[in-house]
C-alpha positions in Angstrom: -3.5 48.4 46.5 -2.4 51.1 44.1 -1.4 50.2 40.5 2.2 49.8 40.1 3.8 52.3 37.8 5.3 50.6 34.9 8.2 52.0 33.2 8.2 49.8 30.0 5.8 47.8 28.3 6.8 44.6 26.6 5.0 43.7 23.4 5.5 40.7 21.1 6.3 41.1 17.5 4.9 38.4 15.3 5.5 34.8 16.7 9.3 35.0 17.0 9.3 35.1 20.8 6.2 32.8 21.2 7.8 30.1 19.1 10.7 29.9 21.5 8.5 30.3 24.7 6.0 27.4 24.0 9.1 25.0 23.8 10.1 25.7 27.4 9.0 24.0 30.4 6.7 25.4 33.1 9.3 26.5 35.5 11.4 28.2 32.8 8.3 29.8 31.5 7.6 31.2 35.0 11.1 32.5 35.3 10.9 34.3 31.9 7.5 36.0 32.9 9.0 37.0 36.3 11.9 38.6 34.4 9.6 40.3 32.0 7.6 41.9 34.9 11.0 43.1 36.4 11.9 44.7 33.1 8.5 46.5 33.0 8.4 47.5 36.6 11.9 48.8 37.4 13.0 52.1 36.5 16.6 51.1 36.2 16.8 47.4 35.2 20.2 45.8 36.4 22.4 44.5 33.6 21.9 41.1 35.0 18.4 41.2 33.4 18.7 43.6 30.5 21.8 44.4 28.6 22.7 46.2 25.4 24.5 43.9 23.0 27.8 45.3 22.0 28.4 46.2 18.4 24.6 46.4 17.5 22.5 49.3 17.0 19.9 49.2 19.8 19.7 45.5 20.3 19.3 44.4 23.7 19.1 41.0 25.4 16.7 40.0 28.3 18.7 37.6 30.4 17.0 34.9 32.1 18.7 32.2 34.3 17.0 29.1 35.6 19.3 26.9 37.6 22.4 26.4 35.5 20.3 27.0 32.3 20.7 30.4 30.7 18.3 31.8 28.2 18.5 35.0 26.1 15.6 37.0 24.6 16.5 39.8 22.1 14.6 42.9 22.2 14.7 46.5 21.3 13.0 49.7 22.2 10.3 51.7 20.4 9.6 55.2 21.2 11.9 54.9 24.3 9.5 52.8 26.2 8.2 49.8 24.4 10.2 46.7 24.6 9.6 44.7 21.4 10.6 41.1 21.7 12.4 39.2 18.9 13.8 35.8 19.1 15.0 33.8 22.0 17.4 30.9 22.6 19.0 28.8 25.2 22.6 29.8 25.7 25.0 26.9 25.6 28.3 28.7 25.4 30.0 31.8 26.7 29.5 33.6 23.3 26.0 34.6 22.0 25.9 32.8 18.6 26.2 35.2 15.6 23.2 33.5 13.8 21.0 34.4 16.8 22.2 38.1 16.7 21.7 38.3 12.8 18.1 36.9 13.2 17.3 39.5 15.8 18.8 42.3 13.6 16.6 41.0 10.7 13.5 41.0 12.9 14.2 44.5 14.1 14.6 45.7 10.5 11.5 43.9 9.5 9.5 45.7 12.5 10.9 49.1 11.5 9.9 48.6 7.9 6.4 47.8 8.7 5.8 50.7 11.0 
């Protein structure tokens, strides 16, 4: 078994993502982890799983669906490859809540300031 070539590496920034992750049930966690693997392993990730957020500078959302539940985890790239995870939330409506986007923008700025 050869080692699978990974196209991206997901890293967590502070506890933003973990705080969201620990609240999820086992099956949702498994689906999130599965989706992360996909994002790391596929050269071209379908928009179903990773999508640029309109009207943002370099903010993406990893999209996780489990049954009728929809989860979004914000992320951004560093040096083209690293996917740095920010906050996550469960989507309850069609539109991504503005306060979640603002939070992700803040986390991204915080990350860039600390580099």
